[in-house]
N, C-alpha and C positions, 0 to 999 in steps of 0.2 A: 504494500500500500504506500502511495506517495505521501511524503510528509509535507508537501507544499500546501500552503493555505489556499483553500478554494475561494476564488474571488466572487463577489456578489454579481448578479447579472445586471446588464443594462435594461432599462425599460424597453418594451417593444418599439416605441417610437424612436429612441436613440439607436437601438440595434439595427434598424432599417437604414440609418444614416452612416454608421461607422462599422468597420469590420477590421479583422487582422490586428496589427500592432496598435492601431489607433484605438480600437475598442478595448484592447487589453490595458492600454495606458490610462484610459478613462476609469476603468474598473479599479486599477491600482490607486488612482488619485481620489476615488470615492465620488466621482462625478457621474452618477448613474442615470440621470435624466437630463433632458434638453434644457430645462429651466435652470437647474443647478449648474450645469456645465457652462452655459453662456454667461451666467452671473458670476462665474469665477474670474474676478478681475486679475489682470496681470500684476505680478509682484512689483515690477518696475518696467521701464522702457529704456532702450538704448538707441542711440543715433550714431551714424558714421562719425568718425573722427574729423577734426577740422580739415577743410578742403585746402589742398596744397598743390602747387605745380611741382612736377617731378624734379626739376632742376634745383629745387630748394630743400629736398628731403635729405635726411642723414640718418645714420644708424641709431636706433633707439626711439625714433619718432613714431607716435601713433598718428597715422595720416589717412585721409581719403583723397581720391583723385578721380577726375573724369578722364578715362583713357579709352584708346581703341586697340583692339587685338591686332598685333602685327603677324605673329607666327606661333605655332604650337608644335612641340616635339616631345617625344618620350623616349626613355631608355630604361633598360633593366637595372635594378639595383645589383651591386657587385656582391655584397656580403649576405644578402637575404633575399627571399622571394618577394617580389613587388616591383612597382614601376615608379620612376620619377618623371612627373609630368611638368614641363616648363612652358609657360606662355609668356612671350615677350609682348609688353604693352607700351604705348607711347601717348603722350599728351601734346606732342609737337615741341615741348621744351626739353624733353629728355625721354629716355626709356628705361624700363626696369623689368626684370623677370619676376613672374609669379610662380612659385615653386610648390608642388604638391607631392607628398610621399604617400603612395596609394598601394594598398595590399589586396584590393578586391577588383577584379576586372570590371565589375559593374560600376565602380566609382570612376574608373578610367573612362569608360564609355560615356558616363553622365557628364563629366567635365569636357570631354571631346565635343559633345553635342552643344554645350553652353559656350565654350571658348572658340568661337568661329572667327577666323581672321576677318577684319573689317567691322566686327560688332562693337558697338559703343557700350562701355561698362562703367558703373560706379564701383570702385574698388576701395576697400578699407582694411587696414591691418597694421602690424608693427614692422618697421624696416629693420632688417638684420643683415649679417654677413653671409655670404654663401659658404660652402664647405671649405673652400680654399682660403677664405678670408681676404679675398682681394676685390670683391665687388658686392654692392648691396643688393638685396633681394627682399621680397615679401613672401614669407612662408605661410602657406595655408590661409590666404586672405579670404575675406568674405567679398562677394561681388554680386552684382545684379545688373542686368541689361536695363537701359533706360532710353527714353525718347529724347532727341535733341531739341527739346522745347522747354519753356519755363515750367509747364505743368509736369513734364517728365522729370525735371531736376527736383521739383518739390517732392514728388513721389519717391525718388531715389533717396532722398535725405529724410524720409519720414521716421518718426519714432517706431521702433519695433518692439512688440511686447515680449516680456520675459515672464514665464509662468512658474509657479511653484512646481518643483519636480521631485521625483523620488528616484531611487537607484534604478538604473537600466532604462530610464525613460528619457528619450532625446527631446530637446526643445523643438526640433523640427517636426517631430511626430505630433506634439501638442498643437503647434501652430497649424499644421495641416488639418488636424481634427477640428479645430475651431473654425477654420475656413469653410469646411464642409458643413458644419453645424449652422453657420451664418446663412447658408442658403435656405434654411428652414426657420429663420428668425420670426416670421409672422405667426408661427404656431405657439410662441411663448405665451404663458399666462401674463396678463397685464393688470396687476392689482390696483394701480392708480387710475382713476377715471380720466379719460383723455381730456375732458374739458378742464380739469384741474391743472394738468400739465400745460395745456395751451395758455391758461390764464397766468401761470407762473413763468412762462417762457422757457419751459424745459422740454427737450426733445422727447418724442414718444419712444417707447421701448425699442422697437426694431431699429430705428436710426441710432439710438444711443448705443446699442450693442455693436453696431458697425463702427461707430466712432471709437468705442472702447478697444475693440480687437483689431481694427484695421485703420488706425488714424493716419491722416496725412500731416497733421500739425499737432503741436502741443495744445493748442486751443481745442482741437477735436477730443483729445484725451480728457481735458477738463469738462467738456460738455457731456461726454459719456459717463464720467464719474458723478457728475452732478445729478443725473437721473437716479443712479443707484443710491446715492446719499439721501435724496428726497424720498425715494421709494421705501427705504429702510425706516426712515423717520416716520413716514406716513403709516406704515404697517404697525409700528410700535404705538404711535399715537392713537390709532384706531382701537388697539387692544385696551389702552388706557381709557379711551372715551367709552367703550363698551362696559368697562368695569364701573365707571361712574354711573352709567345707566343702571347696571345691576345693583349698585349701592342704593340708588333711589328706589329700587323695587324691593329691597330687603328691609324688613322692619327693624327698628331699634328703639329702645326706651327713650322717650323724649324727656330729658332732664330739665324740667322747667320750674321746679319749686324754688322759692326765694328764701326759705328758712325752715326750721329755726337754727340749725347748727351753723351755717355759714355766717350769718350776721353776728351770732354770739362769738364765734371764733375771731372775726374781724375786730370786735370790740376789745378783746383781750390780747391782741398781738402786742408784743413788747416794742415794736417799731412800726413806723409808717411805711406802707408800700410805696415804692418809687412810682413815678409816672409810667415808666415802662412796664412795671409789673401790673399796674391797674389796667393799662391798655391791652396788654397781651392776655390778661385774665378775662377781660370782656370779650376779646376775639374768640377765645376758646369756649366761653359760655354760650355765645351765639351759635356756635357749631353744635354744642351738646344739646341744644334745644330742638334740633331737628329730629324727625321720626325715622330717619335712616342713618346707618352707621357713618361716623366721621373718622377719618384718619388724619391726625394733626401731628406735625413734627414741631416740637417746641425746642428751638435752637437758642441757646444762651451760653455765654462763656462760663468757664469754671468759676463758681462763686457768685453768679449773677442773681441767684434767688429763685431758681426754677422750682425747687421743692415746695416752696410756699404756694406758688401758683397751682401746682399739681394738687396739693392738699385742699385748696379751696374748691377745685373742680371735683375732687372725691367727696367732699362734704355736700356738694350740690347733688351728687348721685344719691347719697344717703337721705338727704332731705326729700328727694323725689321718690323714695320708697324702694331704692335699689341698693346694690352693693358696689364697692369699688375695690379693685385689686391693684397692688403696686408690686411689680416684678423687678427684682434686683439680681445682678449676676453673681454676687458672692454673699456668704453669710455675714461677713464683716459689714458690708453695705446694708444688707437687710436689717441687721441688728441696729446699725446706726440710724436708719430710717425709722425703725420702730421706736427707739429712744427719743429721737427728735420729734416725731409726730405726737407721741403720748405726752411729752413735756409741753409742746405747744398747745395741745388740746386741754391738758389738765383734766378737770372733772368732766369735760365733755367726752372723754374716752373711757369713762368708768361706769358704763351702764350696768345696773344690777348690784352696784356696790353702795354701801351706806353713804359714802362721800361723793357719789356720782351726781351729776347734774340731771335735772328732770328730763331733759331732752337728749341725754348722752347716748352714744353708741359704744360698741366694743371694737377695739383695735387689736387684731390678732396677728401673731408672727408664725409663719410656717416655713421650716427649713428641713433639709434631709437628715440632719443629725439630732433632731429633737428626740427627747425621751418619749417612749411609747405613750405614757399616760398624758403628757402635755400635748402630744400630737393628736390623740383621740379627742381631747377637749376642744382643741382648735377646729378639727374637722366637724365636730358636732355643731359648734357655733357658726361655722361657715355654711353648713347644710341647712340649718334652721333659719338662717338669716339674722341671728343675734349679733354676729360680727358684721358691722357695716363696712369696715375697712380691713382688708387682709393684706399683709405684707409678707412676701416670701421670695424664695429663690426658685430654681428650676422645679422644686418640689411642687409648686403650684400647678405644674403642667400635667401631673399624673392623673390617670383616669379616676383614681379614688377621690379626688377633690371635686365635689359637686357644690356649686353655688346655688343659693335659693333664688337669687335674681341679680345676676351680674350685669350692671349697667355701664360700667366704665373700667377700662384697663389702662393703667399708666405703666410704661416701661422705662426704667432708668438705664442710662448708658446703653442705648439701643444697638450700638456697634458690637456689643458683646453677645447678641442673640441672633440666631439664624431666623430666616423668614418663616420656617416651619414652626418655630416656637410661638410666634405671634399668631399664626393661623390656628394653633391648638387652642389658644385662649379665645379666639373668635367663636369657637364652637360651644363655649360654656355660657352663652347668653340664655335668657329665659324664654321658654316656649318657642324655640325656633328663631328668635330674634338674635341679632348680633350686637354685642356691646360696642360702645364707642371706644376709640383708642387714641391715647396721647403718648407719643414716644418722645423722650427727652434726650438731648445730647449736647455736649459741649464741643465735640469733635466728630462731625458727621463722617461716616465711612465713605469711600469713593462712590459706592453704589448710591448712597443717599444724595451726595452732591450731584451725581448724574441724574437721578430721578427728579431732583429739585429743578435742574436745568431742563429736563424733559417735560416738566409741568405736571407730574403725576402725584405730587404731594401738596397738601395744604400746609404751608410753612409759616409759622409765626416766630418772630425773632425778638428776643429780649436783649437789647443792645446796651442798656446801662447796667450798672451794678450798685449794690448798696454802698452808700458813701463811707461807711466805717471800715471798709476793706482797703488796704494799702496797695495791693497788687504785687506783681512779681516781675523781675528782670531775669533774662536768661543769657547764659554765656557758654560757649563751647571751650572746653579745656583739653588740649592735646597732651598726652603723656610724653610725646616726643619733645615737649618743651617743659623740662623739670621745674623751672621757676614758676610757671603758671600753675602746675599741680601743687607745688608747695604753698603758693599763695591761696589756693582754694581751701586747703586744710587750715591755714592760718585764719582765713575769714570765718570758717566754721567755728574755730576756737574762740574767736572774738565774740561771736553771737552767743555761744554758751556762757562765756564770762559775763555777758550783759544780761544773763538770766533767760535767754531764749533757747529754743530747741532746734535740733537738726535731724533730718531724715537722710539716711544713706540707703540707696536701693541697689540690689544686685540681681543679676539674671538667673542665678541658681541658688539653691539652698547649700549644697556642698560643691567643692571643686573637683572631687574625685568620683569615679564611677559614672555609670550611665544614667542613674536616677537623679532625683533632687531638683529637676527643673520645676520652676514655680513661677510661670508668667502670668497666671490668672487672666489670660487674654484669649479672646476668641469664643466660639460657641462650642458647647459640648452636649452630649446626650444627657438627659435627666439622670442624676446619679442615684436617685431612689432614696428611700428612708435609710438613715444611718450612714450614708456615704456621700458627702458633699464635696469630695476632692475634686471632681471634675469641674464644679462650678466655683471652687474657692481655692485656686492655686494648685491645681493638679497638673498632670503632665500634658498640658495642652499644646506646648510648643517648645522644642528644644532650643537652648541657647545656641545660636549659630545656625539654627534651622529656620524654617519658614512656617510659623503658625498661621492661623487664619488672617491675622492682620499683617504678617510678614515682618522681616527685619531689614535694617538698612545696609548691613555690611556685606552681604553675600557677594554681589557683583564687583565690589570695589576694593576691598582690602587685599593686600598681597598674601602670598602663601605663608610667610613667617607670621603675619598678624593672625591669620586664620587658625594657625596651630596653637596660639595662646589660649589657654582655658579661660572661660568666663569666671570672674570673681564670685565666690559663694558667700552667703550670709555668715555662716559660722566662722570661717577663716577670716573674713573681713573684720568681724567684731573683735577677734583676737588681735589682729594687726593694729586696729585703731586704739586699742587699750594701751599700746606701747608708743603711740605717736606723741611727741612732746607737745604738739599744738593742742592736743585734747587731754592733757594730763589732768587727772582728777575728775574727768567727765563720767557721769553715770550712763553706762551703755546697756541696751537691751536688744533682743532680737525678736523678730516676728516673721513667721512664714506658714505656709499651708500645711506643713507636717504637724504643727502643734494642734492639740485638741481645741475644740470650741471654747472650753472653759479657760484653757491656757491663753488663747488669743484675747479673750475678754479681759483677763487679768492684766496682760501686758498693756492693752489699750487703756485700761482704767488708770494704770500708773502713768502712762504718757499724758493723758488728759489732766491728771492731778498734778503734773509738773514734777513727778518723781524720776523721770528719765530725761537725760540731756540729749543723748544721741540714740536714735532708733535705727538699727540696721535691719532691713526687711527686704522681702521680695515684692513683687507688684501686688501682693495681697492688700497693700495700702493704696493702690492706684485710685480707687474710688471709695467714698464713704467715710474717709478719715477727716474730721474737722477739728483741728487743733489750732486755735487762733494764735497761740504763742509760738508756733513753729515758723521759723523765718529762713531756713536754709534747706534746700533739696539738692543732694548730690546723687546723680545717676551714674554708676560705674558701668563701663562697657556700653555706653549709650547707643552705639551703632547696632546693638543686638535687640533694640526695642523698636516698636512701630511708632508711627506718627501720633496716633491717638493716645498711645500709652505715655509717650513723653509729655504730651500736652496735659494729660490728666495728672501725671506725677508732679509736674511743676505747679499745678493748681492746688496742691496740698499745702503750699506755704503762701505767706502773704495774705492770709484770710482774716487777720486781725488789724490792729493799728500799726504794726511794724512792717515796713517794706520787706518783701520776700526776694530771695535771690536763688536762682536755680543754676547748677553747674552740670552740663552734659559732658562727662568725662569720657574720652575716647582714645583708643589706640590707633585709630585711623590716621593715615599720613596727612599732615596739613596740606590743604589744597587739593586733596583727592576728591573724587565724586562723593564719597561718603561724608567727608568733612564738609563739603559744600552744602549737602542736604541738611546736615545737622545745623549749619549756620542759618539756613533758610528756616528751619523749624524754630530755632532760637529767636529769630527776628519776626516771626509771625505770631500775633497774639489772638487772632480771630479764628474761630473754629472752622468757618467755611473756607477761609484762605488756606488753612492746613488741609482741609479735605480736597481742595483743588490741587494742592501740591501732591497729595497722595494719589489723586486721580491720574495725574500726569505720569506718576511713577509706576502705579500698579494696575490701573485700568478700572473700568466702571462696574464690573461684576455683571451678573445676569439680571437685566432690567425687568424681566418678567418671570424669572425663575428663582432658584434657591441660592445660586452662587453669590458670594459677597465681593469677589474681585476677579480680575482677569479679563481685560478688555477684549482680547482676541476671541474669547469664547462666545461673546454675545454680539458685539458690534463688528460687522465685516467692513463696512464702508463709512459709517458715521463716527464723527468725533464730537463728543458732547461739548467740548470747549471751543473747537473751531467752527462748528456748524450750528451755532445758536440761532442764526437767522432762518436756516432751513428747518430747524426743529420748531420754531415759532410758527412758520408758515404751515408746516405739516399738522401742527396741533389745531390750528384754526380750521384747516380743510377737513381733518378727520372728524372734528366735532360737527361740522356742517353736514357731512355724510351721515354720521350716526344719528343726529337729531332727526333727519328725514327718514332714515331706514335703520332703526336700531339693530335689527337682526341681519342686516346686509343681504336681504333676499334678492336684491337686484344687482349684487356685486359678487358673483360666484368666484371670480379670480381672486378677489380680496380675501374672501373666506378661506380659499385654499392656501393663500400666502400666510394667513394667520395660523392656520392649523400646522403648517410646516414650522413656523416660528415657535409654536408652543409644544412641539412634539417631544422635546426633551425637558419640558418644564411642567410642574404641577399646575393644571388649569385653575385650581382653587387657591393658588398661592397668594399670599397677602402682600400688599405693598410694604416697602421698608418702613 
């Protein structure tokens, strides 16, 4: 039995067009139908080298020339089987031989038919010496006959497509197959209505395909690509437009009650809401009043006060007779939210207790490592509806958690959850209804930045921040510059001496062995009861590997840098204890391998001011609010992702003292990694960082589950470059869907959408 992999068949339509090696090539490339094949854009184009007269050429030049064939002769090779074919050509300023070493009689015959004396050719290639080294020649040049007219010269110098290839597939074979397929271009599905193309001044598909695969000028290439860019944007926007229509058809609890909890909470707030918080809060409330599900992205920088806005929305859900759930990615953050919310609510959170307010509700915490009895009580309150607000980790997603009437879901740090996690919560609404959803982020993932640009998200942005916060400055520290590193530790010691606190973050728990990675980044399956490791600093991404959010250093650092192990928490804590700059400092460690009780005890000491330097993994990336902390040092910063670094530096400068963040790196100053770290240090806005990450990693699957990887989703469209095309496509798609929501009169568009969604869950939720 042959071990060769059986290739998938071409569609009958394409099989009638192609045969032999061309059909085999298309199978190997996965281009199995006419639509997919002709929409395979060339990877690049090449044009002949600069035009020269033969008298001006010299060895080593890449040239092209308009020449006429003078003579052709051939001779046998002396040392091997084969033929040397030599054609002498001239342009009337000089002459030069074109030399071919041929081992197949068919090749000799083909060149003999093409190189006829007197024929006018465009020739291009590299000038070299002949075998004796005494005269220049062009070996194995490319050439093409052309007409002695302006049009003939334009055609001879046209851009020639270069397609993605695989082993044993010749470019000439693919070009030949494309030429044959273009004879049937009118049979292609045309998802974009022709009247829209005409209105936008975009070539219709058949002409666009000819321009793409057989251009005469670079303008033709641009025109062909423009159609594919717009078509892709239009198909995606139609998917989004149909989802909005589906949202309008799906029931959701209308959260319209004005009290009593929200007004009571507002009265007892220990601070006044900023104008931005009031405005954004009202924007969200207006959306929650609708009777169909709303998806809102609440964008606000680290420390801008998003949690208070979310809490007011959750109280509105409770006032309206429903429940609200807050999903956090780690136990540390979930516990922090539980403490913060119960403290802010006071007796409003103590329903059923002697000191509870008459209108109080219950605020429950649900995590995977809870003791069985506590978990049972929580689940009972959730199922009965006694708990109006439920705060939890991935444990909220399990089938055993049944809400009495879930009206609102708030997701904190949305870049840490997969799309499927959000969809699971969508199914927990009351009586077939879908809860409203608010996702909060300070650093949108590239997928979200792309979707925001694509217009599929309701984005509300909180631009100001509470006035009592001093903010943070960021600096990149290269370990190749020892004085800079020494000054970093001196600065940390100065802050400790002034009574403030320092965070030091490492990429690993230990520096030896294969375990101990603790990035707390990315999305993980629900760990289940008693096992929160996956959601709270488990092995989600190796230092020096690429977790869901990725690392900065992989493509850029040299081999010696890559071999250096990442610093670990335990070893770093021991080293810092002996640094003179931190003499006498009280040092503690925190990482995901500690038990929940141990982590709580460490954080309690930090909050109480009993720890000067906390050495931790990214378990402190979110949820840690220590106003007295003023210095953040991230060791091996190149091993962290953009959103991680932004979140980490947001842990300091949260009080009245200015914060300072040091991104310590082994990357070479001036390297690509170093430059990206400098860009991160200089960017304070979450969307600016998301755009930076988008350029580096890609948009992700805009309608599926993937969080990154531009090439997987977008073939022609660039969400940063093609903003105008996206805006045009959005308007046009909404016009089409408003008139024909089910696209009954657009079968080609339906087929294109089905192909686009074939690898994605059709029920998948927006970011």
